[in-house]
BAKOL-72254 format. One line per field, with one value per residue (C-alpha): residue number from 1; residue in one letter; x, y, z. Coordinates in Angstrom, 3 decimals, always signed. Layout:
// BAKOL-72254
num: c(NUM:...) .
residuo: c(A:...) .
X: c(X:...) .
Y: c(Y:...) .
Z: c(Z:...) .
This chain:
// BAKOL-72254
num: c(1:2:3:4:5:6:7:8:9:10:11:12:13:14:15:16:17:18:19:20:21:22:23:24:25:26:27:28:29:30:31:32:33:34:35:36:37:38:39:40:41:42:43:44:45:46:47:48:49:50:51:52:53:54:55:56:57:58:59:60:61:62:63:64:65:66:67:68:69:70:71:72:73:74:75:76:77:78:79:80:81:82:83:84:85:86:87:88:89:90:91:92:93:94:95:96:97:98:99:100:101:102:103:104:105:106:107:108:109:110) .
residuo: c(X:X:X:X:X:X:X:X:X:X:X:X:X:X:X:X:X:X:X:X:X:X:X:X:X:X:X:X:X:X:X:X:X:X:X:X:X:X:X:X:X:X:X:X:X:X:X:X:X:X:X:X:X:X:X:X:X:X:X:X:X:X:X:X:X:X:X:X:X:X:X:X:X:X:X:X:X:X:X:X:X:X:X:X:X:X:X:X:X:X:X:X:X:X:X:X:X:X:X:X:X:X:X:X:X:X:X:X:X:X) .
X: c(-21.670:-17.932:-17.286:-19.789:-18.247:-14.744:-15.933:-17.596:-14.468:-12.374:-14.736:-14.600:-10.802:-10.797:-13.368:-11.371:-8.044:-9.357:-9.840:-6.372:-4.819:-6.754:-5.689:-2.069:-2.066:-3.707:-0.785:+2.179:+5.664:+6.014:+9.283:+7.711:+4.730:+6.968:+8.991:+5.826:+4.549:+7.884:+7.835:+4.359:+5.499:+8.616:+6.575:+4.138:+7.027:+8.546:+5.230:+4.297:+1.157:+2.504:+3.580:+6.388:+4.175:+2.310:+5.543:+7.133:+4.038:+3.695:+7.392:+7.179:+4.228:+6.109:+9.167:+6.983:+5.534:+8.999:+10.076:+6.971:+7.714:+11.311:+10.055:+7.599:+10.372:+12.757:+10.301:+8.952:+11.672:+9.438:+5.933:+2.961:-0.330:-1.746:+1.275:+1.062:-2.626:-1.880:+0.839:-1.433:-4.155:-1.687:-0.184:-3.702:-4.398:-1.115:-1.804:-5.211:-3.649:-1.087:-3.869:-5.898:-2.903:-1.779:-5.246:-6.257:-4.978:-3.005:-0.025:+3.637:+4.732:+8.484) .
Y: c(+40.621:+40.712:+38.671:+36.060:+35.669:+35.427:+32.827:+30.785:+30.981:+29.799:+26.902:+25.921:+25.853:+23.841:+21.394:+20.723:+20.291:+18.054:+14.877:+15.285:+15.579:+12.573:+10.396:+11.495:+10.330:+7.011:+5.911:+4.795:+3.775:-0.007:+0.268:+2.666:+0.390:-2.631:-0.688:+0.356:-3.240:-4.440:-1.664:-2.729:-6.332:-5.254:-2.921:-5.752:-7.951:-5.228:-4.378:-8.012:-7.742:-10.515:-13.865:-15.898:-17.972:-14.933:-13.038:-15.970:-16.443:-12.716:-12.359:-15.400:-13.858:-10.559:-12.277:-14.122:-10.786:-9.263:-12.239:-11.919:-8.235:-9.058:-11.701:-9.222:-6.658:-9.198:-10.560:-7.332:-4.761:-3.061:-3.376:-3.395:-1.910:-5.407:-6.450:-3.255:-3.895:-7.493:-6.349:-3.653:-6.225:-8.577:-5.760:-4.797:-8.392:-8.641:-5.317:-6.591:-9.820:-7.807:-5.716:-8.785:-10.571:-7.507:-7.015:-10.611:-10.317:-13.550:-11.731:-12.523:-16.114:-15.796) .
Z: c(-6.469:-7.080:-3.918:-5.015:-8.455:-6.965:-4.490:-7.245:-9.370:-6.420:-5.792:-9.456:-9.396:-6.175:-7.519:-10.672:-8.870:-6.081:-8.184:-9.664:-6.216:-4.930:-7.842:-7.484:-3.868:-4.718:-6.918:-4.880:-5.825:-5.542:-3.624:-1.131:-0.731:-0.122:+2.432:+4.258:+4.387:+5.735:+8.344:+9.468:+9.870:+11.804:+14.003:+14.760:+15.842:+18.045:+19.703:+20.234:+18.093:+15.833:+17.172:+15.629:+13.310:+12.026:+11.385:+9.537:+7.380:+6.570:+5.733:+3.459:+1.626:+1.401:-0.121:-2.626:-3.751:-4.089:-6.219:-8.395:-8.943:-9.926:-12.368:-13.913:-14.332:-15.938:-18.491:-19.925:-19.364:-16.810:-15.456:-17.788:-16.623:-16.089:-14.007:-11.967:-11.264:-10.275:-7.867:-6.428:-5.803:-4.136:-2.026:-0.917:+0.120:+2.044:+3.736:+4.837:+6.181:+8.156:+9.652:+10.641:+12.157:+14.108:+15.568:+16.326:+19.908:+19.787:+21.192:+21.361:+21.779:+21.333) .
């Protein structure tokens, strides 16, 4: 009986801490996220998964996002929740475009 109650208590603690850990991992620093996107673009160029046109287009979109972030930070003295959500949505879209372009099998045309 004691083992069962200890096991149930352990499961209760694990169940309550799991959502907190999952949500902590979901939030990412914007600078880290930008660095990871840039790394994925650079890796695609090195491996030949991205051709010249794809790389130029993705880098242009990346720079536009970096400029938008800088504009958001200048105007409000930091990022508001709405601005953060907008950037997250745009980063998600760029990440998806990088994935599609890297896997479209068009290959290197340098």
